[in-house]
Every structure is written in structure tokens, then in C-alpha cells.
C-alpha positions as CSV (number, residue, x, y, z in Angstrom):
1,M,24.4,34.7,-31.6
2,S,23.4,37.4,-29.2
3,D,19.7,38.3,-28.7
4,Q,20.3,41.6,-30.6
5,D,21.7,39.9,-33.6
6,R,18.9,37.4,-33.9
7,P,16.3,37.8,-36.6
8,P,12.7,38.3,-35.5
9,W,11.8,34.7,-36.5
10,S,14.6,33.1,-34.5
11,L,13.9,31.1,-31.4
12,P,16.6,30.7,-28.8
13,V,17.0,27.2,-27.2
14,G,14.5,26.7,-24.3
15,E,12.1,29.3,-25.5
16,R,8.5,28.5,-26.6
17,L,7.2,29.5,-30.0
18,D,4.6,32.2,-29.9
19,R,2.2,33.4,-32.5
20,E,4.4,36.4,-33.5
21,R,7.5,34.4,-34.3
22,A,5.3,31.6,-36.0
23,E,3.9,34.4,-38.3
24,Q,7.4,35.7,-38.9
25,L,8.6,32.2,-39.9
26,V,5.8,31.6,-42.3
27,T,6.0,35.1,-43.8
28,T,9.8,35.1,-44.1
29,F,10.3,31.7,-45.5
30,R,7.1,31.0,-47.5
31,D,8.6,31.6,-51.0
32,E,11.7,29.5,-50.2
33,V,9.7,26.7,-48.8
34,I,7.7,26.6,-52.0
35,R,10.9,26.6,-54.1
36,V,12.4,23.8,-52.1
37,G,9.1,21.9,-52.1
38,R,8.9,22.2,-56.0
39,A,12.5,20.9,-56.3
40,L,11.7,18.1,-53.9
41,R,8.6,17.1,-55.8
42,R,10.7,16.8,-59.0
43,R,13.2,14.6,-57.3
44,M,10.6,12.4,-55.7
45,A,8.7,12.1,-59.0
46,A,11.9,10.9,-60.7
47,E,12.7,8.5,-57.8
48,R,9.2,7.0,-57.5
49,P,7.5,7.4,-61.0
50,G,3.7,7.3,-60.9
51,A,3.6,7.6,-57.1
52,P,1.0,10.2,-55.9
53,I,2.5,13.3,-54.3
54,T,0.7,15.7,-52.2
55,S,2.0,18.7,-50.4
56,R,1.2,21.0,-47.6
57,L,2.4,24.5,-46.6
58,Y,2.0,25.2,-42.9
59,E,0.3,28.2,-41.5
60,P,1.2,29.8,-38.1
61,R,-1.6,27.8,-36.4
62,H,-0.1,24.5,-37.5
63,L,3.2,25.5,-35.8
64,L,1.4,26.3,-32.5
65,E,-1.0,23.3,-32.3
66,P,-1.7,21.0,-30.5
67,H,0.7,21.6,-27.7
68,G,2.9,24.4,-28.8
69,Y,6.6,24.1,-29.6
70,T,9.6,24.7,-27.3
71,R,13.0,24.7,-29.0
72,S,15.4,21.9,-28.0
73,D,19.2,22.1,-28.4
74,R,18.9,18.7,-30.2
75,I,16.6,20.1,-33.0
76,H,18.3,21.8,-35.9
77,G,15.1,23.4,-37.4
78,I,11.3,23.5,-37.6
79,G,9.1,22.1,-40.3
80,L,7.2,24.6,-42.5
81,G,5.6,22.1,-44.8
82,H,5.8,18.6,-46.1
83,L,5.3,16.3,-49.1
84,V,3.7,12.9,-49.0
85,V,4.9,10.5,-51.6
86,G,3.0,7.4,-52.2
87,G,0.0,6.1,-50.3
88,G,-1.0,3.8,-47.6
89,F,1.7,1.8,-45.9
90,D,4.1,2.7,-48.7
91,A,3.8,6.5,-48.0
92,D,6.8,8.6,-47.2
93,V,6.4,12.0,-45.5
94,V,9.3,14.4,-46.3
95,P,9.4,17.5,-44.1
96,V,10.6,20.9,-45.5
97,C,12.3,22.8,-42.6
98,V,14.1,26.0,-41.8
99,G,17.4,25.9,-39.8
100,W,17.2,27.9,-36.6
101,E,20.8,29.0,-36.7
102,D,21.4,29.6,-40.5
103,G,17.9,30.3,-41.8
104,R,18.4,27.8,-44.7
105,V,15.4,26.0,-46.0
106,Y,16.0,22.1,-46.5
107,A,14.1,18.9,-46.8
108,V,14.8,15.9,-44.6
109,I,15.4,12.8,-46.7
110,D,16.5,9.6,-44.9
111,L,17.2,11.6,-41.7
112,K,19.6,13.9,-43.6
113,P,19.2,17.4,-44.7
114,W,18.9,17.9,-48.5
115,Y,19.5,21.4,-50.0
116,P,18.4,21.7,-53.7
117,E,20.5,23.6,-56.0
118,P,19.6,27.5,-56.2
119,E,17.6,28.4,-59.3
120,A,19.3,30.4,-61.9
């Protein structure tokens, strides 16, 4: 993908995330991260009935702290939120991410991307 074809939220390999791109990411994908998070919550509630589930939607400052973020060629996407399922030593943290190349929002379950079905 050429630099001219890249959306404003995109981050080429080797570049450091700046405030402008962090804001673009959060603004562009907020609604989809919420949708995927809700679908993920339903799935986790079915898989672990009775387990507490909490969630967090990241703000631009979360993407920039504490040391910033430089894109690696080994990293498919960046986390824009997460769910915590369970508590204590039994807790699972499930990130909700956006892919750098395709702009698709997904959760990472057992180290694999999970894409919920689109809502009708």
C-alpha cells in the first residue's frame, strides 16, 4: 500500500504512533470496537456462565502511554479495548484490536483472531 493510499489512522511498519493517529484510530473504530466487544461479551458469558466480565475502551492516551508504540512487522494490529473475564488468577484478558492492513476489528482468543458475525 502506498503512502497516498493509506487511511489517516494507518501506521507504516517502523513508524511511531503519534497523538493524531491515535485519535484517528479511536474515532474511526469506536463504534465497531463496541459492537465486537458486545458480541465478545455474549460469547464469553455463554462459555463461562456466572463469571464476572468487565470491559475497557481505550482512549488515545492509552495508546501512547507509557512508552509509546512503534509498529513492528510482526504485529498484525493494535488493541483498542479489552474484556476481562473472571477474576483473580482465573481471569482471562481478551483484547479487541484493529488490523493495520485491513482495518477489520477483531478479538484475540487463544492467540487467534475472532471476527463476530456482522449484525443484521
